[in-house]
N, C-alpha and C positions, 0 to 999 in steps of 0.2 A: 834410943833404940828404935829401929824402923819397925812399924807394925806389919805383921804378916797377914796376908789376905788369903782366905780359902775361896778359890775360884771354881770349885766343883759345882757343876750344874748351873753354870752361868756363862754368859758370852757378851760380846761387844760387836757393834757394827759401826763402821766409819763411813762418812760420806765420801764418795769418789769425786774429786774436783774436776777430773777430765775423763770423759768417756771415749776419747779418741775418735769421735765421729761415728761410732758404731752403736746403734740402738740396742743391740743384743748384749752389750757389755753391762754389768751390774751398776746400779746407782750407789750401792753400798757393798762393802766387803769387811769381813772380820773373822773372829774365831769363836769357837764354842767348846765348852767342856761338858760332857755328859758322863757322870760317874767315873771321872778321871781319864776318860778317853777324849783326845783332842780332835776337832773337826774344823774345816773351813766353812764359812757361811757367806752367802751372797744374797743381795736383795735388789729388786727392781720395783720402781714406782709404776703402778698400773691403775686403771680405772675400770670398774665393773660395767656390765651392760646397762645397769641402772644409774650409772654416773657417779658411783661412790669410789673414792680413792682408797687404795690399799697397797700393801707391800707384799709382793710374791717373793718367797725365799727358796733357796736351794742349799742343802747341806751336803758336803762331800768330804772324803778322806783328805787329810792335809797334803798339799803339794810338797814334793821334796825340793829342797833348796838346790838351785843350780850353782855349781862351783866351777 
């Protein structure tokens, strides 16, 4: 029997292998669940003014699948 996972209040980010030459495109993309509501999440590698690396994130409503 396959184990069922409760993904409530959790998410995942995947590394994008190809940014298509556009710096504005995210370095990471994934999904997020907050209290049962689904969101898309994107992340960009950044460096602060003091030289510390960090990941900037944006959370948005899920994109509708194009058919």
